[in-house]
C-alpha positions in Angstrom: 30.0 10.7 4.7 30.1 7.2 6.0 27.8 6.1 3.2 29.2 5.4 -0.3 29.2 8.3 -2.8 27.3 10.8 -0.8 30.2 12.9 -2.0 28.4 13.3 -5.3 24.8 12.6 -4.3 23.4 15.9 -3.1 19.9 15.2 -4.3 18.3 12.2 -2.9 14.8 10.8 -3.3 13.1 7.9 -1.7 9.3 8.0 -2.0 9.0 4.4 -1.0 11.6 3.6 -3.6 15.3 2.8 -3.7 17.3 5.4 -5.4 20.0 6.5 -2.9 23.7 6.9 -2.5 24.3 3.1 -2.6 23.3 3.2 -6.3 26.5 5.1 -7.0 28.6 2.6 -4.9 27.0 -0.3 -6.8 27.0 1.1 -10.3 30.0 3.5 -10.2 32.0 1.6 -7.5 32.6 5.0 -5.9 32.9 5.8 -2.2 34.2 8.5 0.1 34.8 8.9 3.9 34.1 12.7 3.6 31.0 14.8 3.5 31.0 17.6 0.9 29.8 21.2 1.2 29.9 23.3 -1.9 30.3 27.0 -1.4 30.6 29.7 -4.1 34.4 30.0 -3.6 35.5 26.7 -2.2 34.8 23.0 -1.6 34.8 21.7 2.0 35.4 18.0 2.7 34.9 17.0 6.3 34.7 13.8 8.4 34.7 13.0 12.2 37.9 11.0 11.9 40.7 10.2 11.1 42.8 13.3 10.4 42.7 15.3 8.3 39.1 16.0 9.4 38.6 18.9 7.1 40.1 19.6 3.6 39.3 22.9 1.8 39.9 23.3 -1.9 40.0 26.7 -3.5 41.3 27.4 -6.9 44.0 24.7 -6.6 45.0 25.7 -3.1 44.6 23.1 -0.3 44.1 23.6 3.5 44.1 20.6 5.8 42.6 21.2 9.3 43.1 24.9 8.9 46.7 24.8 7.7 47.9 25.6 4.2 49.4 22.6 2.4 52.4 23.1 0.2 51.7 21.6 -3.3 53.7 21.1 -6.5 52.4 23.3 -9.3 51.2 20.1 -11.1 49.1 19.1 -8.1 47.7 22.6 -7.8 46.6 22.3 -11.4 45.0 18.9 -10.7 43.1 20.2 -7.8 41.9 23.2 -9.7 40.6 21.0 -12.5 39.1 18.6 -9.9 37.1 21.5 -8.3 35.9 22.8 -11.6 34.8 19.4 -12.9 33.1 18.5 -9.6 31.1 21.8 -9.8 30.2 21.0 -13.4 29.0 17.5 -12.3 26.7 18.7 -9.6 23.9 20.1 -11.9 23.9 16.8 -13.7 23.5 14.9 -10.4 20.6 17.3 -9.5 19.0 16.5 -12.8 19.1 12.8 -12.0 17.5 13.6 -8.6 14.7 15.5 -10.2 14.2 12.7 -12.7 13.9 10.3 -9.8 11.2 12.5 -8.3 9.3 12.5 -11.6 9.6 8.7 -12.0 8.5 8.1 -8.5 5.4 10.3 -9.0 4.6 8.5 -12.2 5.1 5.1 -10.5 2.9 6.0 -7.6 0.1 7.3 -9.8 0.3 4.1 -11.9 0.0 2.0 -8.8 -2.9 4.0 -7.5 -4.7 3.7 -10.9 -4.5 0.0 -10.6 -6.2 0.1 -7.2 -9.4 1.6 -8.7 -9.7 4.3 -6.1 -12.7 6.5 -5.9 -12.6 9.8 -7.8 -12.4 11.7 -4.5 -9.5 9.6 -3.2 -7.7 9.8 -6.5 -8.0 13.6 -6.5 -6.7 13.8 -2.9 -3.8 11.5 -3.7 -2.9 13.6 -6.7 -2.9 16.8 -4.7 -0.8 15.4 -1.9 1.6 13.7 -4.3 2.0 17.0 -6.3 2.7 18.9 -3.1 5.2 16.4 -1.7 7.1 16.1 -5.0 7.4 19.9 -5.2 8.9 20.0 -1.7 11.4 17.3 -2.6 12.4 19.1 -5.8 12.9 22.4 -3.9 15.0 20.5 -1.3 17.2 19.1 -4.1 17.6 22.5 -5.7 18.5 24.2 -2.4 20.9 21.5 -1.1 24.6 22.3 -1.3 25.9 19.8 1.3 25.7 16.1 1.9 25.1 17.0 5.5 21.5 17.9 4.4 20.9 14.2 3.8 22.7 12.7 6.8 21.2 11.2 10.0 18.6 9.3 8.1 17.1 12.6 6.7 16.3 11.1 3.4 14.6 8.1 4.8 12.7 10.3 7.2 11.5 12.4 4.3 10.5 9.3 2.4 8.6 7.9 5.4 6.8 11.2 5.9 5.7 11.2 2.3 4.5 7.6 2.5 2.7 8.6 5.7 1.0 11.4 3.8 -0.2 9.1 1.0 -1.0 5.8 2.7 -4.0 7.0 4.7 -5.7 8.3 1.6 -5.3 5.0 -0.2 -6.0 2.7 2.8 -9.0 4.8 3.9 -10.6 4.5 0.4 -9.9 0.7 0.2 -11.4 0.3 3.7 -14.5 2.2 2.6 -14.8 0.0 -0.5 -14.4 -3.1 1.7 -17.1 -1.9 4.0 -19.5 -1.3 1.1 -18.7 -4.7 -0.4 -19.4 -6.4 3.0 -22.7 -4.6 3.3 -23.7 -5.8 -0.1 -22.8 -9.4 0.8 -19.6 -9.7 -1.3 -17.5 -11.0 1.6 -14.7 -12.2 -0.7 -14.2 -8.8 -2.2 -14.4 -7.2 1.2 -11.7 -9.5 2.5 -9.4 -8.9 -0.5 -9.7 -5.1 -0.1 -9.0 -5.3 3.6 -5.9 -7.4 3.0 -4.8 -5.0 0.3 -5.2 -2.0 2.6 -3.3 -3.8 5.4 -0.4 -4.8 3.2 -0.2 -1.6 1.3 3.2 -0.4 2.3 4.8 -3.9 2.3 3.5 -4.8 -1.1 4.0 -1.4 -2.7 7.6 -0.8 -1.9 9.2 -3.6 -4.0 7.0 -2.7 -7.0 8.1 0.9 -6.8 11.8 -0.2 -6.4 11.5 -2.3 -9.6 10.0 0.7 -11.5 12.8 3.0 -10.2 15.4 0.7 -11.7 14.7 2.5 -15.0 16.8 5.3 -13.6 20.0 3.2 -13.6 21.2 4.3 -17.1 21.1 7.9 -15.9 23.2 7.0 -13.0 25.6 5.0 -15.2 26.0 8.1 -17.4 27.6 9.9 -14.4 30.2 7.2 -13.8 32.8 8.3 -16.3 32.9 11.8 -14.7 33.2 10.2 -11.2 36.1 8.1 -12.5 37.7 11.2 -14.0 37.6 12.9 -10.5 39.2 9.9 -9.0 42.0 10.1 -11.6 42.6 13.8 -11.0 43.4 13.3 -7.3 45.9 10.6 -8.0 49.3 11.5 -6.8 48.2 14.5 -4.8 49.3 14.2 -1.2 48.4 16.1 1.9 50.6 17.7 4.6 51.1 14.2 6.1 52.4 12.9 2.9 49.5 10.6 2.5 47.2 10.5 -0.6 44.1 12.8 -0.3 41.6 10.1 -1.1 38.7 12.5 -1.5 37.0 9.9 -3.6 37.8 6.2 -3.9 37.0 3.8 -6.7 36.4 0.3 -5.3 37.6 -2.8 -6.9 35.2 -4.3 -9.4 
């Protein structure tokens, strides 16, 4: 997980907006070099380099690159609590992700309402937006690994959703522009053509501003993230180095 706080951000939503893992880095000052996969009986942390490339936590036991790590009883207790509290945090993170979906849908519908689309275009937009939002919610609910969101997967998903919606809006605005031009209202026609051409560029910053309302929900997760960072303190791997599953950056 080369991107900050993907460790805790399994759900991710970007429908032309800006809620992503960097929010956790910015607001909670948290980062990790590991990806996280949550399995029913263990947590798996992995990264390409440096060693250890894989750490596995299971009921207070630790394995590093396949080998068992000898731990003090206190450290075993700390890791057992770390695992339990991380598992307890994940449903809360998913809830924030679903709220992000809901907020993005509301924001897009509000923006569309201000464009005075035709009834047919508005209905088509609502249908597509409902379908895309349902897909994102399902993906959030199914995801148990930050690997699901690597390689630009989240951005690709966002771009695809924007690609689903933009033609509906741009096509309707283009039709309105044509009708305005045919009626002799060249000023309105030009305005509508410009609005259609600049749709994606103009819409994104407005959506990003609307999505900032999610910040308090992200902030509410920060104490739990800080607690996880504290629990790992003093625990060392087989090489004698701190685990650093999660790091809190200087504020």
